[in-house]
C-alpha positions in Angstrom: 128.4 83.8 113.5 131.7 81.8 113.7 132.3 78.5 112.3 133.0 76.7 115.6 133.7 73.1 115.5 134.2 72.8 111.6 137.5 71.6 110.2 138.8 72.1 106.6 140.9 69.4 104.5 141.6 68.9 101.1 139.0 66.5 99.5 139.5 63.3 97.3 137.9 61.7 94.5 135.9 59.6 97.1 134.1 63.0 98.3 132.6 63.5 94.9 129.1 62.0 95.5 128.7 64.2 98.7 129.9 67.4 96.7 127.4 66.8 93.8 124.7 66.5 96.5 126.0 69.9 98.5 125.7 71.5 95.0 122.3 70.3 93.9 121.1 71.0 97.4 122.5 74.7 97.4 121.4 75.6 93.9 117.7 74.2 94.7 117.6 76.7 97.8 119.5 79.8 96.7 118.9 79.3 92.8 115.6 77.8 92.5 114.9 79.8 89.0 117.9 77.6 87.3 116.8 74.8 85.2 117.6 71.0 86.5 119.6 70.1 83.7 121.3 66.8 85.3 120.6 63.8 87.0 122.3 63.2 90.3 124.2 60.3 89.1 125.6 62.7 86.0 126.7 65.4 88.4 128.5 62.9 90.6 130.4 61.6 87.5 131.0 65.3 86.7 132.4 66.1 89.9 134.2 62.5 89.9 135.7 62.7 86.4 136.2 66.2 85.4 136.1 68.3 88.8 139.1 66.3 90.7 140.9 65.9 87.6 141.3 69.8 87.1 140.9 71.4 90.2 142.2 71.5 93.9 139.1 71.1 96.1 138.9 71.7 99.7 135.9 70.7 102.0 134.6 72.0 105.4 133.2 69.4 107.9 131.4 69.4 111.3 130.5 66.6 113.4 127.7 65.5 110.7 130.3 65.5 107.8 131.1 67.8 104.7 129.1 70.7 104.7 130.7 72.9 102.0 133.5 73.1 99.3 135.8 75.0 97.0 137.2 73.6 93.6 139.7 76.0 92.3 142.7 75.9 89.6 145.0 78.3 88.3 143.2 81.6 87.7 139.5 80.1 88.4 137.3 79.5 91.2 134.9 76.6 89.7 132.8 76.0 92.5 131.9 77.2 96.1 128.8 75.6 97.7 127.9 75.3 101.1 124.7 73.4 102.5 122.3 76.3 103.3 122.2 75.7 107.0 126.1 76.4 107.0 125.9 79.6 105.2 126.5 82.9 106.8 129.1 81.4 109.5 132.2 82.5 107.7 132.7 78.8 106.1 132.8 80.2 102.5 135.3 82.7 103.4 137.9 80.2 104.8 137.5 78.0 101.6 137.9 80.8 99.4 140.8 81.8 101.3 142.3 78.4 100.3 142.2 79.6 96.9 143.4 83.2 97.5 146.6 81.9 99.3 147.7 79.8 96.3 146.8 82.4 93.4 147.7 86.0 92.6 144.4 86.5 90.5 141.2 84.4 90.6 138.4 84.7 88.2 134.6 83.3 88.9 131.3 83.3 87.2 128.2 84.2 89.3 124.4 84.4 88.0 123.7 88.2 88.2 120.2 87.1 89.8 122.5 85.5 92.8 122.6 88.6 94.8 123.8 86.9 98.2 126.5 85.3 96.4 127.6 88.7 94.5 127.7 90.3 98.0 129.7 87.6 99.5 132.3 87.7 96.7 132.5 91.7 96.5 133.0 91.9 100.2 136.0 89.3 99.7 137.7 91.7 97.0 136.1 90.4 94.1 134.9 93.0 91.4 132.8 92.6 88.5 134.7 93.1 85.0 131.8 91.8 82.5 128.2 90.8 82.5 126.8 88.6 79.7 123.2 87.8 78.7 123.8 84.0 79.7 123.5 82.6 75.8 127.1 81.1 76.7 126.4 79.2 79.8 124.6 75.9 80.2 121.8 77.1 82.1 121.0 80.2 79.3 120.7 82.5 82.6 122.8 86.1 82.6 125.8 86.0 84.6 128.7 88.1 85.4 132.6 87.7 85.4 134.2 88.8 88.8 137.9 89.2 89.3 140.4 89.1 92.6 143.9 90.2 92.5 146.1 89.8 95.3 147.4 93.1 97.0 
């Protein structure tokens, strides 16, 4: 399905609250097995004070507002979340392409149980380079490191 009516722009810190809400909504929908570790306010502060300080952030918007975002920095995709209602419309690909256009190589972590995301990243040229038991991540959930390199 095409992403007709969706526009893209670089985000600014005033979008932090919306991004935190989208991330929480997406995680609840697609990753219900993950523990809920933080309050909405803590997540908003995280995006405002850490993500925007460290990353370039792009958002996708439609007539109703922001529907997804991608936060990336040198060598890493830190966050890529869409509202569940907007998954499967190529929005994630366009957002990921913003990061790929700016970097020769990118890495990202994905939970091993997140088959939909793994399929998406593999379709975008990412390859698994390592798996862990999750002992090093906040959620204590098995994850995998993926890498993409510009052809």
